[in-house]
C-alpha positions as CSV (number, residue, x, y, z in Angstrom):
1,M,-51.7,10.2,36.5
2,S,-50.5,10.0,33.0
3,P,-47.0,8.6,32.4
4,R,-44.2,11.0,31.5
5,P,-43.2,11.0,27.9
6,L,-39.9,9.4,27.0
7,I,-37.3,12.0,26.0
8,R,-34.7,10.7,23.6
9,R,-31.4,12.5,23.7
10,A,-29.5,13.0,20.5
11,A,-26.1,11.6,20.4
12,P,-23.3,14.2,20.9
13,R,-21.6,15.5,17.8
14,S,-18.0,14.8,17.5
15,A,-15.8,18.0,17.7
16,H,-13.8,16.8,14.8
17,P,-16.0,15.2,12.2
18,V,-14.4,12.4,10.2
19,R,-13.9,13.2,6.5
20,R,-14.2,10.4,4.1
21,S,-11.3,9.8,1.7
22,A,-11.6,10.3,-2.0
23,A,-11.7,6.5,-2.5
24,A,-14.5,6.1,0.1
25,R,-16.6,8.7,-1.8
26,T,-16.3,6.9,-5.1
27,S,-19.0,4.4,-6.1
28,G,-18.4,0.7,-6.2
29,R,-18.3,0.6,-9.9
30,V,-15.3,2.0,-11.8
31,D,-15.9,3.6,-15.2
32,P,-14.3,1.4,-17.8
33,Q,-13.0,4.3,-19.8
34,R,-11.3,5.8,-16.8
35,A,-9.9,2.5,-15.8
36,R,-8.5,2.0,-19.4
37,A,-7.0,5.5,-19.3
38,I,-5.2,4.6,-16.0
39,L,-3.9,1.3,-17.4
40,E,-2.5,3.2,-20.5
41,G,-1.1,6.0,-18.4
42,L,0.8,3.5,-16.2
43,H,2.1,1.8,-19.3
44,R,3.4,5.0,-20.7
45,E,5.0,6.1,-17.4
46,H,6.6,2.8,-16.5
47,P,7.0,0.6,-19.6
48,Q,10.1,-1.3,-18.2
49,A,8.8,-1.9,-14.7
50,R,10.1,-5.1,-13.2
51,C,10.5,-6.7,-9.9
52,A,12.9,-4.7,-7.8
53,L,14.2,-7.8,-5.9
54,D,17.4,-9.2,-7.3
55,H,17.1,-13.0,-8.1
56,R,18.3,-15.7,-10.4
57,G,15.4,-18.0,-10.4
58,A,12.2,-18.9,-8.5
59,F,13.9,-20.1,-5.4
60,E,15.9,-16.9,-4.9
61,L,12.8,-14.8,-5.6
62,L,10.9,-16.8,-3.1
63,V,13.4,-16.3,-0.4
64,A,13.9,-12.6,-1.2
65,T,10.1,-12.0,-1.2
66,I,9.8,-13.5,2.3
67,L,12.6,-11.3,3.5
68,S,11.0,-8.2,2.0
69,A,8.2,-8.3,4.6
70,Q,8.5,-5.1,6.7
71,C,11.7,-4.3,4.9
72,T,12.8,-2.4,1.9
73,D,13.8,-4.1,-1.4
74,K,17.1,-2.2,-1.3
75,R,18.0,-3.7,2.1
76,V,17.0,-7.2,0.9
77,N,19.2,-6.9,-2.1
78,L,22.1,-6.0,0.2
79,V,21.5,-9.2,2.3
80,T,20.7,-11.9,-0.2
81,P,24.1,-12.1,-2.1
82,D,25.8,-13.5,1.0
83,L,22.8,-15.7,1.9
84,F,22.7,-17.3,-1.5
85,R,26.4,-17.6,-1.6
86,R,26.2,-19.7,1.6
87,C,22.9,-21.4,0.7
88,P,22.4,-21.6,-3.0
89,T,19.7,-24.4,-3.0
90,P,16.7,-25.3,-0.8
91,A,18.6,-28.3,0.6
92,A,21.6,-26.2,1.6
93,L,19.3,-23.6,3.2
94,A,17.4,-26.4,5.1
95,A,20.7,-27.9,6.4
96,A,22.2,-24.5,7.6
97,P,22.1,-23.9,11.3
98,R,19.2,-21.6,12.3
99,Q,21.7,-19.3,14.1
100,E,23.7,-18.7,11.0
101,I,20.6,-17.9,9.0
102,E,19.5,-15.4,11.6
103,N,23.0,-13.6,11.5
104,L,22.9,-13.4,7.7
105,I,19.5,-11.9,7.5
106,R,19.5,-9.9,10.8
107,T,19.3,-6.4,9.2
108,T,16.0,-7.2,7.4
109,G,14.1,-7.1,10.7
110,F,12.1,-9.9,12.4
111,F,15.0,-12.1,11.6
112,R,14.1,-15.0,14.0
113,S,10.7,-15.4,12.5
114,K,12.0,-15.0,8.9
115,A,14.8,-17.5,9.6
116,R,12.3,-20.1,10.8
117,S,10.0,-19.6,7.8
118,L,13.1,-19.9,5.4
119,H,14.2,-23.0,7.2
120,E,10.9,-24.8,7.2
121,M,10.0,-23.6,3.7
122,S,13.3,-24.9,2.3
123,R,12.9,-28.3,4.1
124,A,9.5,-28.6,2.4
125,L,10.8,-27.8,-1.0
126,A,13.7,-30.3,-0.7
127,Q,11.5,-33.1,0.7
128,R,8.2,-32.7,-1.0
129,F,9.0,-30.9,-4.3
130,G,12.5,-32.2,-5.2
131,G,14.1,-28.9,-4.6
132,E,11.8,-27.0,-7.0
133,V,9.4,-24.2,-6.3
134,P,5.9,-25.3,-7.1
135,R,3.9,-23.6,-9.8
136,S,0.4,-23.5,-8.2
137,L,-1.0,-21.0,-5.8
138,E,-2.4,-23.7,-3.5
139,E,1.0,-25.5,-3.1
140,L,2.9,-22.3,-2.6
141,T,0.6,-20.8,0.1
142,A,0.9,-24.2,1.9
143,L,4.6,-23.4,2.5
144,Q,5.8,-21.8,5.7
145,G,5.9,-18.0,5.5
146,V,4.3,-17.9,2.1
147,G,1.0,-15.9,1.7
148,R,-1.0,-15.0,-1.3
149,K,1.0,-11.9,-2.1
150,T,4.3,-13.8,-2.0
151,A,2.8,-16.5,-4.1
152,N,1.6,-14.1,-6.7
153,V,5.0,-12.4,-6.9
154,V,6.8,-15.7,-7.5
155,L,4.2,-17.1,-10.0
156,G,3.9,-14.0,-12.0
157,T,7.6,-12.9,-12.0
158,A,9.4,-16.2,-12.1
159,Y,6.9,-18.3,-14.1
160,G,4.8,-15.7,-16.0
161,I,1.6,-17.2,-14.4
162,A,-1.1,-14.6,-13.7
163,S,-2.5,-16.1,-10.5
164,G,-3.6,-12.7,-9.2
165,V,-2.6,-9.1,-8.5
166,V,0.2,-8.4,-6.1
167,V,-1.2,-6.1,-3.3
168,D,1.6,-4.6,-1.2
169,T,1.6,-1.2,0.6
170,H,2.3,0.7,-2.6
171,V,-0.5,-1.0,-4.6
172,S,-3.0,-0.6,-1.7
173,R,-2.3,3.1,-1.4
174,V,-2.2,3.9,-5.2
175,A,-5.4,1.8,-5.8
176,R,-7.3,3.6,-3.1
177,R,-6.2,7.0,-4.3
178,L,-7.1,6.3,-7.9
179,G,-10.6,5.2,-6.8
180,L,-10.1,1.7,-8.0
181,T,-11.2,0.2,-4.7
182,R,-12.7,1.4,-1.5
183,H,-11.3,-1.3,0.7
184,S,-8.2,-1.5,2.9
185,D,-8.1,-5.3,3.2
186,P,-5.6,-6.7,0.7
187,V,-7.8,-9.7,-0.3
188,R,-10.7,-7.3,-1.2
189,I,-8.4,-4.9,-2.9
190,E,-7.0,-7.7,-5.1
191,R,-10.6,-8.8,-5.9
192,D,-11.5,-5.4,-7.0
193,L,-8.4,-5.0,-9.2
194,M,-8.8,-8.4,-10.8
195,A,-12.3,-7.4,-11.8
196,I,-11.0,-4.2,-13.5
197,V,-7.6,-5.2,-15.0
198,P,-7.6,-7.8,-17.8
199,R,-5.9,-11.0,-16.7
200,H,-3.1,-10.8,-19.2
201,E,-2.1,-7.5,-17.6
202,W,-2.1,-8.6,-14.0
203,V,1.6,-9.2,-13.7
204,D,2.8,-6.0,-15.4
205,F,0.1,-4.0,-13.8
206,S,1.4,-4.9,-10.3
207,H,4.9,-3.9,-11.2
208,R,3.9,-0.6,-12.7
209,V,1.7,0.4,-9.7
210,I,4.5,-0.5,-7.3
211,W,7.0,1.7,-9.3
212,H,4.4,4.4,-9.5
213,G,3.9,4.3,-5.7
214,R,7.6,4.5,-5.1
215,L,8.5,7.3,-7.6
216,V,5.3,9.5,-7.9
217,C,2.5,8.5,-5.6
218,K,4.5,8.5,-2.4
219,A,2.9,8.1,0.9
220,Q,3.7,11.2,2.7
221,R,3.6,13.8,-0.1
222,P,2.5,12.5,-3.5
223,R,3.9,14.3,-6.6
224,C,0.4,15.0,-8.0
225,E,1.8,18.0,-9.9
226,V,3.9,15.8,-12.2
227,C,1.6,12.7,-12.3
228,S,0.1,11.9,-15.6
229,L,-2.7,10.1,-13.9
230,A,-3.9,13.1,-11.9
231,P,-6.8,13.9,-14.4
232,H,-8.2,10.4,-13.6
233,C,-7.4,10.4,-9.9
234,P,-10.0,11.5,-7.4
235,A,-7.4,11.9,-4.6
236,G,-5.1,13.7,-7.0
237,K,-7.6,16.3,-8.0
238,M,-8.4,17.0,-4.3
239,E,-4.7,17.3,-3.4
240,L,-4.1,19.8,-6.3
241,A,-7.1,21.8,-5.4
242,R,-5.9,22.0,-1.7
243,R,-2.4,23.1,-2.8
244,A,-4.0,25.7,-5.0
245,R,-6.0,27.0,-2.1
246,E,-2.9,27.3,0.0
247,L,-1.1,29.3,-2.8
248,R,-4.1,31.7,-2.9
249,G,-4.1,32.2,0.9
250,A,-5.6,30.7,4.1
251,P,-6.8,27.2,3.5
252,E,-10.6,26.6,3.8
253,R,-12.3,24.4,6.3
254,P,-14.5,21.5,5.1
255,G,-17.6,23.7,5.4
256,G,-16.2,26.3,3.2
257,R,-15.3,28.9,6.0
258,S,-11.9,30.4,6.2
259,R,-9.6,29.4,9.0
260,T,-8.7,33.1,9.6
261,K,-9.9,34.2,13.0
262,R,-12.2,37.3,13.1
263,R,-10.8,40.1,15.3
264,R,-13.0,42.6,17.1
265,P,-12.7,46.3,16.3
266,A,-9.9,48.2,18.3
267,S,-12.5,50.5,19.9
268,R,-14.5,47.6,21.4
269,R,-11.4,45.9,22.6
270,S,-10.1,49.1,24.3
271,G,-13.5,49.7,25.8
272,A,-13.8,46.3,27.2
273,A,-10.3,46.5,28.6
274,G,-11.0,49.9,30.3
275,A,-14.3,49.0,31.7
276,R,-14.4,48.8,35.5
277,R,-16.6,46.7,37.6
278,P,-19.1,48.6,39.8
279,S,-18.0,48.8,43.5
């Protein structure tokens, strides 16, 4: 008796196929001419872009950047004046009671964790660096509550040192929409951007992309119709095409078929309704 052949069952298809984003469909390499056009467009749109966090030096910028995690810059700017009035130096902030710091920064969210980071970071600055904010990426990221993004902000804005590209939520979103990266991990996004953007433009590029994300390329509804970068943006082209289809009528499905449901002729509907089952 011969053995029965093995039958391999095909994996079931998903009822809702996943569509790749515009960034995911782009190749790993970015056309240099398109990249240069994007950089020039950002420069024209936001020539005066700067850090939105109010500060009067590297220490205040470091504190404000730590507070900006999961919080808007506008809210941070409302909190820091009272904080810096009470604790103007690292030594003063390290000596302040933890409870008092928590009360001063409560509205920024995650205030207990942030107060602990500020306390330990300030103590390290006072004890190990003479109250000065270090000028190297390695020394900054060794401080409590300071990651690569925060270190890049401080080094680039306070000291003019291009240690990397700041990757926050705005930069991550805009870079993917522009097709400058296919990744979602901040470290990989920064690596891709550092390979595309000349080093002497890293600091200004970060500020311009952040401003562009806030004013034009918003998360919920990007303003592609007024964006000067739309001709160079894969996601912008798709968004404008989608809106054009909506203006013409019913939007199309990914396969090109209309979403409108076909209706049966009235005669067939009435016949089906009037038919009686045999007794």
